[in-house]
N, C-alpha and C positions, 0 to 999 in steps of 0.2 A: 519345836514341837509341831507335828503334823496337824493340819486343820481338820476338825471333825465335821463330818456331814451330819445331816439330820438323822436322829434316831428313829428308825422305822418301827411302826407299831401294828400288831394284829390284835383286834378286839374279838373276844369269843364270849358270847352270851346268847341264850335262847330267846331273850326278850328284845324285840326290835326297838322298843321305846328306850330300853337301857343302852343298847348299842348306839343309838342315835345321840343320846345324851353324852356318852363317853367319847364318841367321835368328836363332838363339838368341844368338849372339855380338853381333850388331848391336843387338838389342832390350835387351841388358844395358847398353848405352852410353847414358847420359843425353843426351837431345836428339836421338835418332835413332829412326826408326820405319819398319819394313819395310812397304811397301804392295803389293808384288808379287813373285812368283817365276816365272821362266821357264826352261824346259829346252832351248829351241831359239832360233835367231836370229830367226826370224819371230815367234815368240811374244814375244820380248823387245821387238821393235819395236812390236808391237801393244800390249803392256803399257805401254811408254813413252808411246805416244799416248794411252792411256786414263787412266793414273794421273799422268802428268807428274811423275815422281820428280825430286828435286833431284840425286840421286847414283845412279849405276849401278855395282854391283860385277860386273865382267864377266870370265868365263872366256874363253879364246881358242880352246878346242877344243869346238865345238858340232856337232851331227850334220848340220845342213842348210846352214850357211854359216860361214866363218871368223869368229871373234870380232872380228878387226880390221875386217871388213866391217861388222859391227854397229856398231862404234865410229864408222866413217865415216858410216854412214847416220843415226846419232843426231845428227850435226851438220848435217843437211839443214834448210833453212828450214821444211819442213812438219812437223818434229818439235819438240816442246817442248824448250827448252834443258835440258840435263842434263850434269853433270860425270861423268867416268868414272875409276874406279880399277880397274885390271886385277888379277885374281888368277889366276895361271897357274903351271903346273909348268915352262913353257918358260923357258930361261935364255940362249938365243942372243942375242948383241948385236944382230943384225939384227932380231929380233922385238921386243926392247925399244925399239930405235930407231923401228921402225914404229908401235909403240903410242904413243910420244911424238908422232910426226908426226900421228897421228890424234886427238890431244888428250887422251890419258890424263894425269891429274894425278899418278898414283902407280902403282907396279908392285910388287905383293906376290907373293912366290914361295910356291907350295904345297909342303908343307902349311903353312898360315898359323896361327901360334899366336894364341890369343885376345888375348894382351897386345899382340902386334904390330899386329893389326887395330884394337884399341881405341886405341892411340896414334896410328895413321894417321887414324882417324876424329876424334879429339879435335883433332889438328892441323888437319884439314880444317875442322872446326867453327869453330875460332878464326880461320881465314882468312876463312871466310864472314862471320863477325861483323864483322871489320875492313872487308871490302868493302861491307857493307850499312850501315855506320855513317854514310854520307853525308858523311864527312869528306874533306878534301883532303889528299893526301900532301904533306909539306913539302919533301922532298928525295929524291934517288935512294936514299939509305941505307934510308929507311923502306920503299921498294918492294923493295929487295934483301932486307930482313929478312922481308918478307911471303912472298916466294918461297922463301927459305931455310927458313922455319918449316915448310913443307910436306914437306921432304925431309931433315930432320935424321936422322941414323942413330939408330935406337932404342937402340943400345948406348951412346950418349953420356949417357943419363939415369942418374944414380946410383941405386943400389938404395934409398937413403933418400928418393928423390923419387917420389911417387905421381902418375900421369898425371891422375887425377881431381882431386886437390888442386891440382895445377898449373893445371888448367883453371879451377877455382873461384877461384884467385887472379887469373888473367887476367880472368875474368868480373867479379870485384869491381872490378878496376882500370878496366875498360872503362866502368863506370857513373859514374866520377868523373873530375875533372880530374887529381887526384893524391891520394896518400894516404901516410900514414906506416905503418911496420910495425905499430904499435899499432892503428891504425884498421883495417888489413886483417885483423889477427888477430881483431878483434871481428866484422867482417863475415863472415869465412869460418868462424869458430868453431874456431880453432886457437890455440896459444900464440904469444906474440910471437917467441920464438926460432924456432919453425917457420915463421912468416910471413917472418921475415928470411932464413932459409935458402932458401926458395922464391924470394924476390925476388932474392937474389944469384945463384941458379941461372938465373933468367929473364934477368937482366942479362947473364950470361955468354953466353947464347944470342942476345943482341941483341934480345930482345922487349920488355924493360923497361929504363928508365933511371932512375937515382937522382940527385937533386940536393939540395944543402944549401939550406935555407931559413932565412934569418937573421931573428930577431925583434928586439925592442927590447932584450931582456936575455937573458943565459944563452947556452948553447951552441946552434949552429944545429941545426935539426931536419932529418933526412934524409927526403925525400919521393920517391915513385916514381910513374911514369906509363908508360902504354903508349907504345912508340916508334912 
């Protein structure tokens, strides 16, 4: 599997206080790097053309054009391909629907807590890694799980589950065909009990599956792999 570089991010919001906060939050998430900040729609399009960010965090209220128009123009053939996560204070269903229609992968409501953004970014990174693995999906369920993993309610993660450790377990599993809880514990640097707790949580989310592997003697060993 090819090694992934940092996911580059363009932040678009007309409020400098908001962009500064988002900049700090994004740069604290391992695997992400802010390459540009824009306070207007035209500046966002220019920055997208210049920096070719992989991900755009987009506000919908901009002084020169609607954020939804920016999202629409970002999908033009003359623009480098970029994914969009909307961050907005607007909650109308029509606005959310329009954002989806213009290709937004996620919609976060302001004020956005750092933990909420971090979890959204980590889920996005896991999806990117799966899509760039050059593997072929074996069935519909695997594709369903991929889409579902982008939009799981952040409230479903128990307090005992850390987003960063969860991602570390997923990364470790992505590098091997399968692994036991003991092997993953050693790779991630956690206890066997912690590794098993995370594996069971990921299995409940449909991201990981566990299967018994029978040897010549003794009890079968439970091994896990990415679904």
